[in-house]
Structure formats: C-alpha cells, structure tokens
N, C-alpha and C positions, 0 to 999 in steps of 0.2 A: 422464302419463307419454306419449310419443311413439308413434307406431305403427310397425311392425317397417320395415325397408328390404328391398324386394323386392332379389333375387339381381343380375337382369340388367335391364338398361334400353336403350333406344336415343334417337337426339337426334331431336325433330319433324323434320321437313321442312319447317318456318315457323322454324325458328332458322338462322341466318346468322353464323358465326364466323369472326373476323379476328384474328391473333396481333398485339399493339402490344407490343413491347418482354416483358417476363415476364408480361403479362396475355392476358387474351382479352375481347374485347369481343362480347358475342352479343345480335344486336338480331332480336325476333321480329317476321317481316313481317308477319303480322295483327295485332298490337297498338301497332308501330311503337315498342315498349318497346325501351328498350337498358340492359344488363347487362355489368357489367365484373367479370370472375374474376380474384382475385388469383392469385399465383405458385402458390399449391397448388389453388384450384379450377382453375386453368388446365390443371395437369396433370391434375387427375380428366378435364377434359371431353377431353382427349387420349387419355386411357386409354380412356376410355368410349367412346368414337370408333374405339378398335382392337380394339373388342369384348371387352374384358375383363369380366368382374362383378367386382361389388362386391368378392370378397374378394381377387380378382388386382390390382382399383387399389388396395385398403389393404394388400396384400404387397408391390407396388411399389413404392409411396412411402415403407411401414417400410424400404425399402432405401435409398432417396433422400434422404429428409432425417431430419435426428437428432429422430426422437421414437418413444415407446414405441408400442407395438403396442396399448395400450387408446387413446391419443391421436391414434392415425392413423386408426382407426375409429371413433370420436367425429367428427373432420373430414372424413371421408368420407362418412358419415350424414347431418353437416350439410348440403354442399356438393349431395349427392343432393337432401335435402328440399326446400331451396332452389328447383333445379333444376326440379323435377316442380312444386312451387308455381308457378313460374313457366311452366309447360307449355314449357319449353325441351326436355325429353324425357318419356319415359313408361316406363314399367314393359312390360317383353318377356313374353310367354306362353308363348314358344318355349322355356323351359329355361335 
C-alpha cells in the first residue's frame, strides 16, 4: 500500500518549468534531469504553483476534465508522488 499524500506542497527552488503546448517541461537544476508532464500533470503543476492544496487541485481538475472524483484523486496523488520522488516538489509543513 502506498503512503498517504500530504495535503500541501511547494515547488522546489531547483525546479525550472516551461510550458510547451499542453505539456510542461521541468528541469531539476541540481541533477540536470528533464521531466515532461502531460496535460493532466501540467495542470496539477500549475494549480500547485497557485498554492492550492491537494483537495483543491483535485476539485478543480474534477470540474475541468471528464473524470470521476475517485479517478481524479488517484491521478492527482500519482502525479504528486512522482514529483516528490523526483524532488521537484516537497511537502509543506505550514498547513
């Protein structure tokens, strides 16, 4: 079973983001690794950068995409876990 996803995150200062069409390309400046977020992942990144918490991101995506609440929650959690694993975002401890 995977670990629970914290409610709030902050982008890493080591992550540079550029939109390319419907995708966002992220570069981790310390590792020089490049990551490409698809349309859904790109939207998660944008909403995270707008300081929305996990629930707010899921709620917004549910309204923007034709998916169920369960589907969008799973997608958001998957994207957030991947971004944490790549050290592109970190959990916030300020609530």
